[in-house]
C-alpha positions, 0 to 999 in steps of 0.5 A: 950965727955961730960966730954971733954966739961965740962973740956973744959969749966973749962980750958977756965975759967982758962985762961985770956980770957974774955969769956961769957958762954951760955948753950943751954938746951932742955926743958927737958930730955924727949924732948931731947931724943924724938928729937934725936930719931925722926931724925931717923939718929942714931943707938941706941948705938949712941943715948945712948952715946949722952943721957949719954953725955947730962945728964952729961952736963945738971947736970954741967950746974946747977953748980952756976957760970958755965954759964952766961946764960942758954937758954931753947930751947923750942921755936926755935925763942925765943931761937934764940932771946935770944941768939942773945940778949946775944951775940950781945945785940940786938934782 
């Protein structure tokens, strides 16, 4: 699925759409894993799949020019305000 998400971004970039690209990132990989496990809603196989997808997406997000903005979700309110500002130009 991560590859599908990455391919989706690439496909949209090859169109005439005037899109802006934002990536919401976890503060670090360990925090992401902790959040997924802390929910207690998924089996280990599913968690491993999601972590594998996330690892690929996080690597792709580091490619220069892929995203217009990367928001680190280490504080929910701050991340929301950054996203709101990016999308609507206001806080």
